[in-house]
DOLUMKE-809031 format. One record per residue: x, y, z of N, C-alpha, C in turn; residue in three letters. Coordinates in steps of 0.1 Angstrom, whole numbers, plus 5000, padded with zeros to 4 digits. Example, Ala and Ser with C-alpha at 12.3 -4.5 7.8 and 13.67 -1.06 7.14 Angstrom:
513249435078512349555078513249675078ALA/512849785071513749895071512950005079SER/
***
This chain:
205814594549204514654550204614774560UNK/204214884557204315004565203215004576UNK/203415084586202415104597201115134591UNK/201015224581199715254576199015144568UNK/199815064562199314944555198714844565UNK/199314824576198814744587197514794593UNK/197514924594196314984601195115004591UNK/195415054579194415084569194214984558UNK/195114894557195114794546195914854535UNK/196214774525197014814514196214904505UNK/196515024503195815124495196315134481UNK/197415064478198015064465197114974456UNK/196515044446195614974437196314914424UNK/197614924424198414874412198214724410UNK/198014654420197814504419196314484421UNK/195614484410194114474411193714334415UNK/194514234413194114094416194314064431UNK/194814154439195014124453193714154461UNK/192914054461191614064467191513994480UNK/191414064491191314014504190013944508UNK/189013964499187713894502187713754498UNK/188613704490188513574485189613484491UNK/189413354490190413254494190613244509UNK/189713284516189813274531189713124535UNK/189013044527188712904530189512814521UNK/190612864515191312784506190612754493UNK/189612844490188812824478189612844465UNK/189312764455190112764443189512854432UNK/189512984434188913084424190013104413UNK/189513124401190313174390189913324389UNK/190913414390190613554389190313584374UNK/189213654373188713704360189113844358UNK/190213874350190814004350191014054336UNK/190713974326190914024312189613984303UNK/189214074295188114044286188313914278UNK/189513894273189713774265189513644272UNK/189413644285189113524293187713474291UNK/186813574287185413534284185313434273UNK/186213454262186213354251186613214256UNK/187613214265188113084271187013024279UNK/186313104287185213054295184112994287UNK/183813054276182813004267183212864262UNK/184512854257185012724253185112624264UNK/185512664275185612574287184212514290UNK/183212604289181912564293181312454284UNK/181912434273181512324264181912184270UNK/182912184278183412064284182912044299UNK/182812154306182312144320181712274324UNK/180812274333180212404338181212504343UNK/180912634341181712734346180812824355UNK/181312864367180612954376181413084376UNK/180713194375181213324376180613394388UNK/181413434398180913514409181313654407UNK/180413744406180713894405180513954418UNK/181614024423181614074437182014214437UNK/181414294446181814434449182514434462UNK/183814474461184614474473184214574484UNK/183414674480182914774489181514754495UNK/181014634492179614614496179514504506UNK/179014534518178914424528178014314525UNK/176914344517176014234513176714144503UNK/177514194494178314114485179314034493UNK/179914084502180914014510180213904518UNK/179113924523178413824531177913714521UNK/177413744509177013644500178213554495UNK/179413624493180613554490181013454501UNK/181113504513181513414524180513294526UNK/179213324525178313214526178413114515UNK/178613164503178813074492180112984494UNK/181213044497182412974500182312874511UNK/181612904521181412814532180512694528UNK/179512714520178612614517178912524504UNK/179612584495179912514482180712394484UNK/180212274480180912144482181412074470UNK/181012124458181412054445182912074444UNK/183511974437185011974435185312044422UNK/186612064420187112124408186812054395UNK/186511924396186211854384184711874379UNK/183911924389182511944385182212074378UNK/183012174382182812314376184112394379UNK/184312484369185412584371184812704377UNK/185612764387185112884394185913004390UNK/185213114386185813234383185313344392UNK/186213434396185813544405186113674398UNK/185113764398185313894392185114004402UNK/186214084404186114204413185614314403UNK/184314334404183714424394184014564396UNK/184514604407184914744409186114774401UNK/187114684400188314704393188114664378UNK/187114574375187014524362185514544357UNK/185014664358183614684354183414664339UNK/184414684331184314654316184014504314UNK/184614414322184314274321182914244325UNK/182514304336181114284341180114334330UNK/180414444324179514494313179414394301UNK/180614334298180714244287179914114291UNK/180014074303179313954308177813974306UNK/177314094310175914124308175514114294UNK/176314164285176014164271176114024265UNK/177213954267177413824261176413714266UNK/176113724279175313614285173813664287UNK/173513784282172113834282171513824297UNK/172313884306171813894320171914044324UNK/171114084333171114224338172314224349UNK/173114324348174214344358173614354372UNK/174114274381173814294395175114254403UNK/175014294416176114264425175614254439UNK/176014144445176714034440175813954430UNK/176513874422175813794412176613674409UNK/175813564407176413434404175813384391UNK/176613344381176213284369176713144367UNK/175913064361176312924357176312924342UNK/177512894336177612894321177812754317UNK/176912714308177012574302176912594286UNK/177712524279177712534264177612674259UNK/178412764265178512894261177312994264UNK/176412944272175213024276175013024291UNK/174513134296174113144310172813064312UNK/172912964320171712884322171112904336UNK/171812984344171313014357172013134362UNK/171313234367171913354373171013404385UNK/171713434396171013474408171813594414UNK/171213664423171913774429171413784444UNK/172313854451172013894465171713764473UNK/170613764481170313654490169913524483UNK/169613534470169213414462170513334458UNK/171713384461172913304458172913194469UNK/172813074464172812954472173612844466UNK/174612804473175612704469174812564466UNK/174012524474173212404472172412404460UNK/171712514458170912524445171712524433UNK/172912584433173812584422174312444420UNK/174712374430175212234429174212144422UNK/172912174425171812094419171712114404UNK/172312224399172212254385173412224377UNK/174512184384175712144377175512024369UNK/
***
């Protein structure tokens, strides 16, 4: 790592999945980086709930909502699968989520997918881990 990387952070955008905002608490996010994953998410949601967290890495409100969610979320991996979308790098996926699940794009945004449909979506300060857990 060069001096500038240490001082300014890694500015190389070639590795889009290197997101410093996630996994600070050992959180088990699945990175959502390809459109075809949405088909898998729909199938997976037939067996267990899927949570999608859409995050803007340039937004302090989004970062705060993410950190609060990660700190408060207590459900285990068997209760729901967790997917993380860096929407600045994968805006096409965010647009497809809005279309497929009939939700308005927002950031930050949390969606709960069950049986192939969004049954719960919230944004900004309405993102609440306890409320989500009650809907799993």
